[in-house]
N, C-alpha and C positions, 0 to 999 in steps of 0.2 A: 551757501557759505563755502568759501574755498578752504580746503583742509591741507595743511602742510604735513608731509611725511617726515617723521623723525627717524634718524638712524643713530646707532652707535658705530663708530668706524675705527678700525684697528690698522695701524701702519707700522710694521716692525715692532719696536718696543713701545711706541707711542700710542696712546688711546685717546681719541677725542670723543667726548660724550654728547649725545643729543644734538646731532648735526641736522639742520633743516635741509630739505631738498634743494632750496634755492642756492644755499652755500655749496652744497655738494656738486650741483650742476655747474657752478662757477669754477670750482676746482678742476672739474673734468674738462671744461671747455677751454681753460687757460693752460692745460697741460700740467698742472700741479699734481694731479693724480693720473697715472697711466695704467693701461690694462695690466692686470696681474700684480699690481703694487699693493693693493689694499683688500681687505675684506670688510663687509658691512653686515650689521644686524638690523633688520627692520621689523617692527612690530607686526606680528601675524605670520612671520616666517620662522621656521625652526632651524637653528644653526646659523653659522656664518656663511655668507655668499660673496662671490666676486661681484662687484657692482656692474661690470659689463655683462653679466649674465641676467640681470634684472630687466624686465621688459621696459620699464620707464626710464632706465638709464642707458641701455644699449645704444640707442640712436645718438646720444651725446658723444660716445666714444667714436662712432662711425664718422660723425661730423668733424671731430678733431683730427682723425686719421686723414680725411680728405684734405683738410687745410694743410696738414704737414706735407702730404704728397704734392700738393699744388705749390707749396713754398719751395720744395726741393727741385721741382721741374722748372720753375721760373727763375731760380737763382742761377746767376752766371757761374760757371765752373771756376773754381779758384786755381790760379796758376801757382804751382808749388815751386818755391825757390830752392834749388838744389844747393846743399852746403858745399863749400869748397873741400875737395878731398884732402885728407891729411893722414899722417901716420898715427893710427890709433894705438896707444900704449896703455893708457889708464882707462879702466871701465868701472862704472859704479852701477850696482844693481839695487834698486829701491823697491822692495816688495815685502809684505808681512808674512808671506808663505815661506817659512824657513826651509822646508824641504826643497822647494823650487829654487830658492837662493843657493842652497848647498849644491844642487845639481848644476846650476849655471856656473857657480864658482869653480867647481872641479873641471867642467868642460872648457871654460875660458882660460883657466890657469894652465891646463895642459897645452893650450895653444900659445903659451908664453905671454899672455896679457897680464898686466898688473891689475888685479881685481879687488874691489872693495864692496862690502854689502851693508845696507842699512834697512832695518825693518820698520822704522817709524819716520815720521816727518822730521822730528827733532834730530835724530841721528843723521838723517839724510842731509839736512842743511849744514850740520857740522862737518860732514864728510865732503860736501861740495866745496866749502870754504877752505878746508885743509888740503884736499887732494887735487882740486881743479881737474876733474876727469875730462878726457877727450870725448867719451861716449857714455851716455847714461840710459839705462833701461828703467823706466818708471811705471809703476802700477798706479791706476787711478784711485783705488780704494786702499787707504791707509788707516790704521786704527786711530790716529790722532790728527788726521787732516785729509783734505780733498786733494787728489793728485793734480787736478788742473791748477789749483792755487800754488801747489808746490812747483809746478812747471814754471809759472810766472816768476816765482822767487829765484829759481835756478837761472832763468834767462837774465835776471838782473845781476846776479852774482858773477856768472860766467857766460856771457852772450855767445861765445864761440863754441861752447860745448854742444854736441849733437845729442838730442833727446829723442829716444824711441819709446813710445807708449806700449806697454804690455798689459792687456786687460781682457777680462771675460765680458765686459760691458761695452762691446764694440758697436753701438748704434751709430748711424750716420751723424746724428746730432753731436755725440761725444767726439767722433773723429774730426768733424769740422771745427768744433771748439778747440780741440787740441792743436790742430793745424794753425788756427788763428793765434794761439798763444805761443807758437814757435816750435811745435813738435815736428820732427822730420818724417817719421813713419809710425804706423799703428799696427802692432802685431797682436792678433787675436789669440786668446787662450782657448783651448790648449794648443801649444805650439811644439815644434820639434827642435832638436839641436840644430838641424840644418837651417831652419827658419832664422834662428839667432845668428848663426855664422854668415848666412847670406846677407842679412841686414848690415852686418859689420863690413862685409866685402863691398857693399855699395858705396861706402864712404871712406874706406881705407885705401891709402896709396899703395 
């Protein structure tokens, strides 16, 4: 008689109870769960474990990784459309890290840019409509919204604005999705003041 292995699975603040092996396998194979994202509790084991560390689950992650690598290799490189250079005067920073925003605000203000800051999706949308910035630095992780969805809304409101993504989650998948949605550049955190100024110089007249 076949026996299903039951798990408790914890993902961030969410806890799914009594997950069967078949469902867990499906989540791994479809990429819903990636290495390092969750921990599982299986009957007979003491303590929480990463699923990729378990003997019966490790091959599933390897298969998924091979599929992703194959997809990246066979995918035709996307030709990036360079934005028309313009005089950058207004800059909007959208990030929930207030210390980082303060640092960027001081740096860019000293360079005589008109700088605005938003720490939430709601404030960002209001600022985009009000200020119509020339250049936007957008974080992908906001407390009240997904940065990729915010990017789409920005493109609808002000298509000519140049959007640079700033994020600590710089996977190739995230970068490609951001480019498809209209982002110009992807700046990985942590970055330096020169990284930011260089990105402005690439589009500034």
